[in-house]
DSSP file (Angstrom, degrees, kcal/mol; ACC not computed):
  #  RESIDUE AA STRUCTURE BP1 BP2  ACC     N-H-->O    O-->H-N    N-H-->O    O-->H-N    TCO  KAPPA ALPHA  PHI   PSI    X-CA   Y-CA   Z-CA
    1    1 A M              0   0    0      0, 0.0    54,-0.1     0, 0.0     3,-0.1   0.000 360.0 360.0 360.0 130.6   -4.5    5.8   19.8
    2    2 A K    >   -     0   0    0     52,-0.5     3,-2.4     1,-0.1     4,-0.4  -0.322 360.0 -81.4 -68.4 153.6   -5.6    7.9   22.7
    3    3 A K  T 3  S+     0   0    0      1,-0.3    -1,-0.1     2,-0.1     0, 0.0  -0.314 118.1  12.8 -56.8 131.1   -3.0    9.6   24.9
    4    4 A G  T 3> S+     0   0    0     -3,-0.1     4,-0.8     1,-0.0     3,-0.5   0.346  90.7 117.9  85.0  -7.2   -1.6    7.1   27.4
    5    5 A T  T X4  +     0   0    0     -3,-2.4     3,-1.3     1,-0.2     4,-0.4   0.906  69.0  59.3 -60.0 -42.1   -3.2    4.1   25.7
    6    6 A Y  G >4 S+     0   0    0     -4,-0.4     3,-1.1     1,-0.3    -1,-0.2   0.871 103.7  52.3 -55.1 -38.0    0.2    2.5   24.9
    7    7 A L  G 34 S+     0   0    0     -3,-0.5    -1,-0.3     1,-0.2    -2,-0.2   0.720 107.1  52.8 -72.8 -20.2    0.9    2.4   28.7
    8    8 A S  G << S+     0   0    0     -3,-1.3    -1,-0.2    -4,-0.8    -2,-0.2   0.336  84.8 113.0 -98.3   7.8   -2.4    0.7   29.4
    9    9 A L  S <  S-     0   0    0     -3,-1.1    -3,-0.0    -4,-0.4    42,-0.0  -0.421  72.8-106.2 -76.1 154.0   -1.9   -2.2   27.0
   10   10 A S     >  -     0   0    0     -2,-0.1     4,-2.7     1,-0.1     5,-0.2  -0.240  36.3-100.7 -69.5 168.1   -1.4   -5.7   28.1
   11   11 A R  H  > S+     0   0    0      1,-0.2     4,-2.0     2,-0.2     5,-0.1   0.919 125.1  46.6 -57.7 -45.7    2.1   -7.3   27.9
   12   12 A R  H  > S+     0   0    0      2,-0.2     4,-2.2     1,-0.2    -1,-0.2   0.887 111.1  51.7 -66.1 -39.5    1.2   -9.2   24.8
   13   13 A E  H  > S+     0   0    0      2,-0.2     4,-2.4     1,-0.2    -2,-0.2   0.913 110.9  48.1 -63.8 -42.2   -0.4   -6.1   23.2
   14   14 A R  H  X S+     0   0    0     -4,-2.7     4,-2.9     1,-0.2    -1,-0.2   0.879 108.4  55.5 -64.4 -36.7    2.8   -4.1   23.9
   15   15 A Q  H  X S+     0   0    0     -4,-2.0     4,-1.9    -5,-0.2    -2,-0.2   0.921 108.9  46.5 -61.7 -43.8    4.8   -6.9   22.4
   16   16 A V  H  X S+     0   0    0     -4,-2.2     4,-2.5     2,-0.2    -2,-0.2   0.926 113.0  49.6 -62.7 -44.8    2.8   -6.7   19.2
   17   17 A M  H  X S+     0   0    0     -4,-2.4     4,-2.7     1,-0.2     5,-0.2   0.905 108.0  53.6 -62.2 -41.1    3.2   -2.9   19.1
   18   18 A D  H  X S+     0   0    0     -4,-2.9     4,-2.2     1,-0.2    -1,-0.2   0.909 109.7  48.4 -59.9 -41.5    6.9   -3.2   19.7
   19   19 A I  H  X S+     0   0    0     -4,-1.9     4,-3.2     2,-0.2     5,-0.3   0.925 111.3  49.6 -64.4 -44.4    7.2   -5.5   16.7
   20   20 A L  H  X S+     0   0    0     -4,-2.5     4,-2.3     1,-0.2    -2,-0.2   0.883 110.9  49.5 -64.5 -37.2    5.1   -3.2   14.5
   21   21 A Y  H  < S+     0   0    0     -4,-2.7    -1,-0.2     2,-0.2    -2,-0.2   0.895 115.7  43.8 -66.7 -37.8    7.3   -0.2   15.5
   22   22 A R  H  < S+     0   0    0     -4,-2.2    -2,-0.2    -5,-0.2    -1,-0.2   0.921 125.9  31.1 -71.8 -43.9   10.4   -2.2   14.7
   23   23 A E  H  < S-     0   0    0     -4,-3.2     2,-1.1    -5,-0.2    -2,-0.2   0.673  91.3-145.4 -88.6 -19.1    9.1   -3.7   11.4
   24   24 A E  S  < S+     0   0    0     -4,-2.3    46,-0.5    -5,-0.3     2,-0.3  -0.205  79.5  18.2  76.6 -41.0    6.9   -0.7   10.5
   25   25 A R  S    S+     0   0    0     -2,-1.1     2,-0.3    44,-0.1    44,-0.2  -0.968  73.3 160.9-155.9 143.3    4.3   -3.0    8.9
   26   26 A A  E     -A   68   0A   0     42,-2.1    42,-3.0    -2,-0.3     2,-0.1  -0.991  33.5-116.6-162.5 152.2    3.7   -6.7    9.3
   27   27 A S  E  >  -A   67   0A   0     -2,-0.3     4,-2.5    40,-0.2     5,-0.2  -0.389  41.6-104.2 -81.3 167.8    1.2   -9.5    8.7
   28   28 A A  H  > S+     0   0    0     38,-0.5     4,-2.6     1,-0.2     5,-0.2   0.886 123.4  53.1 -60.7 -38.7   -0.2  -11.5   11.7
   29   29 A A  H  > S+     0   0    0      2,-0.2     4,-2.2     1,-0.2    -1,-0.2   0.917 109.7  47.1 -64.0 -42.9    2.1  -14.4   10.6
   30   30 A R  H  > S+     0   0    0      2,-0.2     4,-1.7     1,-0.2    -2,-0.2   0.896 111.6  51.2 -65.8 -39.8    5.2  -12.2   10.6
   31   31 A I  H  X S+     0   0    0     -4,-2.5     4,-0.9     1,-0.2    -2,-0.2   0.933 109.6  50.2 -61.9 -45.1    4.2  -10.8   14.0
   32   32 A R  H >< S+     0   0    0     -4,-2.6     3,-0.9     1,-0.2    -2,-0.2   0.912 108.4  52.8 -60.2 -42.9    3.8  -14.3   15.4
   33   33 A E  H 3< S+     0   0    0     -4,-2.2    -1,-0.2     1,-0.2    -2,-0.2   0.858 110.4  48.3 -58.6 -36.5    7.3  -15.3   14.0
   34   34 A A  H 3< S+     0   0    0     -4,-1.7     2,-0.3    -3,-0.1    -1,-0.2   0.583  92.3  99.5 -83.7 -10.3    8.8  -12.3   15.8
   35   35 A M  S X< S-     0   0    0     -3,-0.9     3,-0.7    -4,-0.9     2,-0.3  -0.565  72.3-128.4 -82.6 138.2    7.2  -12.9   19.2
   36   36 A A  T 3  S+     0   0    0      1,-0.3    -2,-0.1    -2,-0.3    -1,-0.0  -0.665  96.6   3.7 -77.1 138.1    9.0  -14.6   22.0
   37   37 A D  T 3  S-     0   0    0     -2,-0.3    -1,-0.3     1,-0.1    -2,-0.0   0.938  99.9-152.0  50.8  52.4    7.0  -17.5   23.3
   38   38 A A    <   -     0   0    0     -3,-0.7    -1,-0.1    -6,-0.2     3,-0.1  -0.207   4.9-135.9 -63.3 139.4    4.4  -16.8   20.6
   39   39 A P        -     0   0    0      0, 0.0    -4,-0.1     0, 0.0    -1,-0.1  -0.187  47.0 -63.1 -77.5-176.9    0.7  -17.7   21.1
   40   40 A S     >  -     0   0    0      1,-0.1     4,-2.0     4,-0.0     5,-0.2  -0.177  48.4-108.6 -64.1 162.4   -1.3  -19.4   18.4
   41   41 A Y  H  > S+     0   0    0      1,-0.2     4,-2.4     2,-0.2     5,-0.2   0.902 121.4  52.4 -58.4 -42.6   -1.9  -17.6   15.1
   42   42 A S  H  > S+     0   0    0      1,-0.2     4,-2.1     2,-0.2    -1,-0.2   0.844 106.7  53.3 -66.2 -31.8   -5.5  -17.1   16.0
   43   43 A A  H  > S+     0   0    0      2,-0.2     4,-2.4     1,-0.2    -1,-0.2   0.886 108.3  49.8 -68.2 -38.1   -4.5  -15.5   19.3
   44   44 A V  H  X S+     0   0    0     -4,-2.0     4,-2.3     2,-0.2    -2,-0.2   0.923 110.4  50.3 -64.8 -43.4   -2.2  -13.1   17.4
   45   45 A R  H  X S+     0   0    0     -4,-2.4     4,-2.1     1,-0.2    -2,-0.2   0.901 110.1  50.6 -60.3 -40.5   -5.1  -12.2   15.1
   46   46 A A  H  X S+     0   0    0     -4,-2.1     4,-2.3     2,-0.2    -2,-0.2   0.907 108.8  51.4 -64.1 -42.0   -7.3  -11.6   18.2
   47   47 A L  H  X S+     0   0    0     -4,-2.4     4,-2.7     1,-0.2    -2,-0.2   0.912 109.3  50.7 -59.9 -42.5   -4.7   -9.3   19.7
   48   48 A L  H  X S+     0   0    0     -4,-2.3     4,-2.1     2,-0.2    -1,-0.2   0.877 108.7  51.1 -65.2 -37.7   -4.6   -7.4   16.4
   49   49 A R  H  X S+     0   0    0     -4,-2.1     4,-2.5     2,-0.2    -1,-0.2   0.921 111.4  48.1 -63.8 -43.1   -8.4   -7.0   16.4
   50   50 A V  H  X S+     0   0    0     -4,-2.3     4,-2.0     2,-0.2    -2,-0.2   0.930 112.0  49.1 -62.4 -45.6   -8.3   -5.7   20.0
   51   51 A L  H  <>S+     0   0    0     -4,-2.7     5,-2.8     1,-0.2     6,-0.9   0.855 110.9  50.6 -63.5 -34.6   -5.5   -3.3   19.1
   52   52 A E  H ><5S+     0   0    0     -4,-2.1     3,-1.1     4,-0.2    -1,-0.2   0.910 109.2  50.6 -68.5 -41.6   -7.5   -2.1   16.1
   53   53 A D  H 3<5S+     0   0    0     -4,-2.5    -2,-0.2     1,-0.3    -1,-0.2   0.842 109.0  52.5 -62.3 -33.8  -10.6   -1.6   18.3
   54   54 A K  T 3<5S-     0   0    0     -4,-2.0   -52,-0.5    -5,-0.2    -1,-0.3   0.545 117.7-115.4 -79.3  -7.3   -8.4    0.5   20.7
   55   55 A G  T < 5S+     0   0    0     -3,-1.1    -3,-0.2    -4,-0.3    -2,-0.1   0.695  84.5 116.5  82.0  19.1   -7.2    2.6   17.8
   56   56 A C  S   <S+     0   0    0     -5,-2.8    15,-3.3    -6,-0.2    16,-0.6   0.811  75.9  19.4 -89.3 -33.2   -3.6    1.5   18.1
   57   57 A V  E     -B   70   0A   0     -6,-0.9     2,-0.3    13,-0.3    13,-0.2  -0.872  58.9-162.1-132.3 164.6   -3.2   -0.3   14.7
   58   58 A R  E     -B   69   0A   0     11,-2.0    11,-2.0    -2,-0.3     2,-0.3  -0.953  14.8-139.0-139.7 161.8   -4.9   -0.3   11.3
   59   59 A H  E     -B   68   0A   0     -2,-0.3     2,-0.4     9,-0.2     9,-0.2  -0.864   7.9-161.7-124.4 158.8   -4.7   -2.8    8.5
   60   60 A E  E     -B   67   0A   0      7,-2.1     7,-2.8    -2,-0.3     2,-0.4  -0.974  28.7-115.3-130.3 145.6   -4.5   -2.8    4.7
   61   61 A S  E     +B   66   0A   0     -2,-0.4     2,-0.4     5,-0.2     5,-0.2  -0.695  29.5 179.1 -83.3 131.8   -5.3   -5.7    2.4
   62   62 A E  E >   -B   65   0A   0      3,-3.2     3,-1.8    -2,-0.4     2,-0.4  -0.878  65.1 -57.1-130.5  99.5   -2.4   -7.1    0.4
   63   63 A G  T 3  S-     0   0    0     -2,-0.4    -1,-0.0     1,-0.3     0, 0.0  -0.523 120.1 -16.8  65.4-124.0   -3.7   -9.9   -1.6
   64   64 A L  T 3  S+     0   0    0     -2,-0.4     2,-0.3    -3,-0.1    -1,-0.3   0.401 127.0  68.5 -94.5   2.0   -5.2  -12.5    0.7
   65   65 A Q  E <  S- B   0  62A   0     -3,-1.8    -3,-3.2   -38,-0.0     2,-0.4  -0.840  74.4-123.0-122.9 159.9   -3.7  -11.1    3.9
   66   66 A Y  E     - B   0  61A   0     -2,-0.3   -38,-0.5    -5,-0.2     2,-0.5  -0.791  19.1-154.9 -94.5 141.0   -3.9   -8.1    6.1
   67   67 A V  E     -AB  27  60A   0     -7,-2.8    -7,-2.1    -2,-0.4     2,-0.3  -0.981  15.0-151.8-116.7 129.6   -0.8   -6.1    6.8
   68   68 A Y  E     +AB  26  59A   0    -42,-3.0   -42,-2.1    -2,-0.5     2,-0.3  -0.691  15.7 178.2-105.3 151.4   -0.8   -4.0   10.0
   69   69 A R  E     - B   0  58A   0    -11,-2.0   -11,-2.0    -2,-0.3   -44,-0.1  -0.983  35.9 -98.4-145.4 154.7    0.9   -0.8   11.0
   70   70 A A  E     - B   0  57A   0    -46,-0.5   -13,-0.3    -2,-0.3     4,-0.1  -0.459  21.4-150.4 -71.5 144.0    0.9    1.3   14.1
   71   71 A V  S    S+     0   0    0    -15,-3.3   -14,-0.1    -2,-0.1    -1,-0.1   0.896  81.0  64.7 -80.6 -44.2   -1.4    4.3   14.1
   72   72 A V  S    S-     0   0    0    -16,-0.6    -2,-0.1     1,-0.1     5,-0.1  -0.670  96.6-109.8 -83.8 130.3    0.7    6.5   16.4
   73   73 A P     >  -     0   0    0      0, 0.0     4,-2.1     0, 0.0     3,-0.4  -0.238  24.9-117.2 -57.8 146.9    4.1    7.5   15.0
   74   74 A R  H  > S+     0   0    0      1,-0.2     4,-3.0     2,-0.2     5,-0.2   0.871 113.2  56.5 -53.4 -42.1    7.0    5.8   16.8
   75   75 A E  H  > S+     0   0    0      1,-0.2     4,-2.5     2,-0.2    -1,-0.2   0.902 107.8  47.5 -60.5 -41.5    8.4    9.1   18.0
   76   76 A Q  H  > S+     0   0    0     -3,-0.4     4,-2.1     2,-0.2    -1,-0.2   0.918 114.2  46.3 -66.4 -43.3    5.2   10.0   19.7
   77   77 A A  H  X S+     0   0    0     -4,-2.1     4,-2.6     2,-0.2    -2,-0.2   0.892 112.1  52.3 -65.0 -39.2    5.0    6.6   21.4
   78   78 A K  H  X S+     0   0    0     -4,-3.0     4,-2.8    -5,-0.2     5,-0.2   0.924 108.3  50.3 -63.1 -45.0    8.6    6.9   22.4
   79   79 A D  H  X S+     0   0    0     -4,-2.5     4,-2.4     1,-0.2    -1,-0.2   0.920 112.2  47.3 -59.5 -44.8    8.1   10.3   24.0
   80   80 A T  H  X S+     0   0    0     -4,-2.1     4,-2.2     1,-0.2    -1,-0.2   0.920 113.6  47.8 -62.4 -45.0    5.1    9.0   26.0
   81   81 A A  H  X S+     0   0    0     -4,-2.6     4,-2.5     2,-0.2    -2,-0.2   0.903 112.3  48.4 -65.1 -41.8    7.1    5.9   27.1
   82   82 A V  H  X S+     0   0    0     -4,-2.8     4,-2.8     2,-0.2     5,-0.2   0.918 111.2  50.0 -66.7 -42.6   10.2    7.8   28.1
   83   83 A K  H  X S+     0   0    0     -4,-2.4     4,-2.4    -5,-0.2    -1,-0.2   0.910 112.2  48.6 -60.7 -41.2    8.1   10.4   30.1
   84   84 A H  H  X S+     0   0    0     -4,-2.2     4,-3.0     2,-0.2     5,-0.3   0.920 111.1  50.3 -63.3 -44.2    6.4    7.5   31.8
   85   85 A L  H  X>S+     0   0    0     -4,-2.5     4,-2.8     2,-0.2     5,-0.6   0.924 111.4  47.8 -59.2 -46.8    9.7    5.8   32.6
   86   86 A V  H  X5S+     0   0    0     -4,-2.8     6,-2.4     1,-0.2     4,-1.4   0.919 116.0  44.4 -63.3 -44.0   11.2    9.0   34.0
   87   87 A R  H  X5S+     0   0    0     -4,-2.4     4,-0.6     4,-0.2    -2,-0.2   0.930 120.1  40.7 -63.8 -45.6    8.0    9.6   36.2
   88   88 A T  H  <5S+     0   0    0     -4,-3.0    -2,-0.2    -5,-0.2    -3,-0.2   0.924 129.2  22.5 -74.1 -46.8    7.8    6.0   37.4
   89   89 A F  H  <5S+     0   0    0     -4,-2.8    -3,-0.2    -5,-0.3    -1,-0.2   0.629 131.0  35.6-101.2 -15.2   11.4    5.0   38.0
   90   90 A F  H ><<S-     0   0    0     -4,-1.4     3,-2.1    -5,-0.6     6,-0.2   0.195 101.5-113.7-126.4  16.3   13.2    8.3   38.6
   91   91 A G  T 3< S-     0   0    0     -4,-0.6    -4,-0.2     1,-0.3    -3,-0.1   0.777  77.5 -56.3  59.0  27.7   10.6   10.4   40.4
   92   92 A G  T 3  S+     0   0    0     -6,-2.4     2,-0.8     1,-0.2    -1,-0.3   0.476 102.0 138.1  85.1   1.8   10.3   12.8   37.4
   93   93 A S    <>  -     0   0    0     -3,-2.1     4,-1.7    -7,-0.5    -1,-0.2  -0.731  33.5-175.1 -90.1 109.5   14.0   13.6   37.5
   94   94 A V  H  > S+     0   0    0     -2,-0.8     4,-2.9     1,-0.2     5,-0.3   0.879  87.7  59.2 -64.7 -37.7   15.5   13.7   34.0
   95   95 A E  H  > S+     0   0    0      1,-0.2     4,-2.7     2,-0.2    -1,-0.2   0.921 105.3  47.2 -57.8 -45.9   18.9   14.1   35.6
   96   96 A A  H  > S+     0   0    0     -6,-0.2     4,-2.1     2,-0.2    -1,-0.2   0.890 112.5  50.1 -64.6 -38.8   18.6   10.9   37.5
   97   97 A A  H  X S+     0   0    0     -4,-1.7     4,-2.3     2,-0.2    -2,-0.2   0.942 113.5  44.3 -64.9 -47.4   17.5    9.0   34.3
   98   98 A V  H  X S+     0   0    0     -4,-2.9     4,-2.9     1,-0.2     5,-0.3   0.905 111.8  53.7 -65.0 -41.1   20.4   10.4   32.3
   99   99 A A  H  X S+     0   0    0     -4,-2.7     4,-2.4    -5,-0.3     5,-0.3   0.903 109.8  48.3 -60.6 -40.9   22.9    9.7   35.1
  100  100 A T  H  X S+     0   0    0     -4,-2.1     4,-2.3     2,-0.2     5,-0.2   0.924 113.4  46.8 -65.1 -44.2   21.7    6.1   35.2
  101  101 A L  H  X S+     0   0    0     -4,-2.3     4,-1.4     1,-0.2    -2,-0.2   0.918 115.8  44.7 -63.8 -43.6   22.0    5.7   31.5
  102  102 A V  H  < S+     0   0    0     -4,-2.9     5,-0.3     1,-0.2    -2,-0.2   0.886 121.0  37.7 -71.4 -38.8   25.4    7.3   31.3
  103  103 A S  H  < S+     0   0    0     -4,-2.4    -2,-0.2    -5,-0.3    -1,-0.2   0.801 122.4  41.3 -84.6 -27.8   26.9    5.4   34.2
  104  104 A G  H  < S+     0   0    0     -4,-2.3     2,-0.2    -5,-0.3    -2,-0.2   0.621 105.0  68.9 -96.7 -13.3   25.2    2.1   33.7
  105  105 A A  S  < S-     0   0    0     -4,-1.4     2,-1.4    -5,-0.2    -4,-0.0  -0.617  90.3-103.5-105.8 164.2   25.5    1.6   30.0
  106  106 A D        +     0   0    0     -2,-0.2     2,-0.5     0, 0.0    -3,-0.1  -0.711  51.9 178.4 -84.1  92.1   28.4    1.1   27.6
  107  107 A V        -     0   0    0     -2,-1.4     2,-0.1    -5,-0.3    -5,-0.0  -0.856  18.7-138.9-105.1 127.7   28.6    4.7   26.3
  108  108 A S     >  -     0   0    0     -2,-0.5     4,-2.3     1,-0.1     5,-0.2  -0.328  24.1-111.5 -79.7 164.3   31.3    5.6   23.8
  109  109 A R  H  > S+     0   0    0      1,-0.2     4,-2.3     2,-0.2     5,-0.2   0.890 119.9  54.4 -59.6 -40.6   33.3    8.8   23.8
  110  110 A T  H  > S+     0   0    0      1,-0.2     4,-2.3     2,-0.2    -1,-0.2   0.915 108.5  47.9 -61.5 -44.2   31.5    9.8   20.6
  111  111 A E  H  > S+     0   0    0      1,-0.2     4,-2.7     2,-0.2    -1,-0.2   0.906 110.7  51.4 -64.4 -40.8   28.1    9.3   22.2
  112  112 A L  H  X S+     0   0    0     -4,-2.3     4,-2.4     1,-0.2    -2,-0.2   0.899 109.6  50.1 -62.6 -40.0   29.2   11.3   25.3
  113  113 A E  H  X S+     0   0    0     -4,-2.3     4,-2.0     2,-0.2    -1,-0.2   0.904 111.2  48.5 -65.5 -40.9   30.4   14.1   23.1
  114  114 A R  H  X S+     0   0    0     -4,-2.3     4,-2.5     2,-0.2    -2,-0.2   0.915 111.3  50.5 -64.0 -42.4   27.0   14.2   21.2
  115  115 A L  H  X S+     0   0    0     -4,-2.7     4,-2.7     1,-0.2    -2,-0.2   0.914 108.5  52.2 -60.8 -42.5   25.2   14.1   24.5
  116  116 A A  H  X S+     0   0    0     -4,-2.4     4,-2.4     1,-0.2    -1,-0.2   0.902 110.1  48.7 -61.3 -40.9   27.3   17.1   25.7
  117  117 A R  H  X S+     0   0    0     -4,-2.0     4,-2.6     2,-0.2    -1,-0.2   0.906 111.4  49.7 -65.7 -41.0   26.4   19.0   22.6
  118  118 A M  H  X S+     0   0    0     -4,-2.5     4,-2.4     2,-0.2    -2,-0.2   0.914 111.7  48.6 -63.0 -41.7   22.7   18.2   23.0
  119  119 A I  H  X S+     0   0    0     -4,-2.7     4,-2.5     2,-0.2    -2,-0.2   0.916 111.8  49.0 -64.9 -42.7   22.8   19.4   26.6
  120  120 A E  H  X S+     0   0    0     -4,-2.4     4,-2.0     2,-0.2    -2,-0.2   0.911 111.5  49.3 -63.5 -42.4   24.6   22.6   25.6
  121  121 A A  H  X S+     0   0    0     -4,-2.6     4,-1.8     1,-0.2    -2,-0.2   0.910 112.9  47.5 -63.1 -41.6   22.0   23.3   22.9
  122  122 A R  H  X S+     0   0    0     -4,-2.4     4,-2.3     1,-0.2    -2,-0.2   0.886 107.7  55.9 -66.9 -38.5   19.2   22.7   25.3
  123  123 A R  H  X S+     0   0    0     -4,-2.5     4,-1.7     1,-0.2    -1,-0.2   0.901 107.1  49.8 -59.9 -41.0   20.8   24.9   27.9
  124  124 A K  H  X S+     0   0    0     -4,-2.0     4,-1.3     1,-0.2    -1,-0.2   0.878 109.7  51.6 -65.5 -38.3   20.9   27.7   25.3
  125  125 A E  H  < S+     0   0    0     -4,-1.8    -2,-0.2     1,-0.2    -1,-0.2   0.902 109.3  49.9 -62.5 -42.2   17.2   27.2   24.5
  126  126 A V  H  < S+     0   0    0     -4,-2.3    -1,-0.2     1,-0.2    -2,-0.2   0.850 107.6  53.9 -68.2 -35.1   16.2   27.3   28.2
  127  127 A R  H  <        0   0    0     -4,-1.7    -1,-0.2     1,-0.2    -2,-0.2   0.843 360.0 360.0 -66.8 -33.5   18.1   30.6   28.7
  128  128 A S     <        0   0    0     -4,-1.3    -1,-0.2    -5,-0.1    -2,-0.2   0.489 360.0 360.0 -63.8 360.0   16.3   32.3   25.9
C-alpha cells in the first residue's frame, strides 16, 4: 500500500481494512459477518478486489475460498492514522491530543503511570 493510501480509502474500504487488522486474516464471508450494515457478499468481494488492486490486501487460496490479509503491517497503518489524526484534529499538537485522551477517557492510575514513564523515557531521548 502506498504511503497515505489508507487515508484515501472509502468508508467501506476502511471498514474492511479495520476488520482485517483486527482479525489478521479473513475470508470475504467472515468480513461480511463482521461488518455493520453489511453489503451483499458480491459487494464485499468487489471491495476486496479494489483493495487488492490498490495494494492494500492480498489473498491466499485455502481450499475453495480466498483468505485475505492486509499488506501493510498494523503498526505502520496505526502510525499513519495517528499522525493524520493529530494533524487534522489537533493542529499537529501531540500535547493537545494526549491532553484530550487523558482528560476525556477513563484512564486508570496504572495507565497514567505507564504514560509518565514513556514520557520520561522520550524526554531523555530528546535531550541526547
